[in-house]
N, C-alpha and C positions, 0 to 999 in steps of 0.2 A: 606768303607762305612757302613754306619748305618744298624743294622738288619732290614729284611724286616718289614714293619708296624710302625718303629718308626721314628720320626721327630727329636728327641734330646734325650740325655741320660744326667742324673744328678748324680754327684759323691758327695760322703761324705766330708765335709770340710777339712778332714785330707789328701785327695788326693787319686788317684787312687791305689788301693792295700795296703792301710793303714788300719791296725786293728783299731777298735773303741778305740777313746782316744789317737791315735798316730798322729804324725805330721811330716812334712817334713820341713827342714830349710836348707840353705846354710852354709857350713863350712867356706869358706874363703871370705872376703870382709869387708866392712865397712858398719855398719848399723847404724840408730839413735834408742836409747832406752831411758826410763826412767831409770835414774841410781840416786839411793839415794846418797847425798854426792856430787854430781858433782855442781860446782859452775861456774861463768863466769870467775873465774881466774885459773880454773882446766887446768893444760898443758896436752900437748899430751904425749903418752907414760906412762900413769898413769894406773895402772893395775886395772882391773874392776871384781869382784868377783860376783859369783852365790851363793845366800841363799839356805838354805833347802827349804825354802817357794818359790822359783823360782824369786825371785826378784833381781835385779843387784844393787849393791853397791860398793864403794871404801873402806869399811870397809873390812879389813883382817879377824880376828877372826878366825872361823873354816870354813870359805866360800872356796869354789873352785874358781881357776882362770878361768875367763870366757873370757877375751880378755882385750884390752888396748885401751886407749881413743885415737883417730885419729882425731884430729881436721884439716880440711883443711884450707888454707889461705882465711883469710876474712870469715870464718864461724862465723855466729851472735850466739854466746855462750848464752844458756838459762840454769839458775840454774834448777837442777832436770832431765836435759836431755844431752845427750852426744853421740856423733858417737863413735861406738865402733867397733874397728878391731879385727875380729875373724879368727883364723887360721894363714895362711901364713903371 
């Protein structure tokens, strides 16, 4: 229950126990993101990279691998967005 005299508790956007500027995210699963270079013709299994600026792109360069495109059957592809499989 809540401490005596309180009817609600508000937590910072990062989540309970996170330091300021920190965030929580899922390591496994498929999530839709804005991805530079993703087209309506992009196939599944294409590597998606994370830039130093925190953006996702299909361009290798010096970027780190973030995940892989993972289009479900009948997914309505949109240029600039892609479902990205992260982790397993």
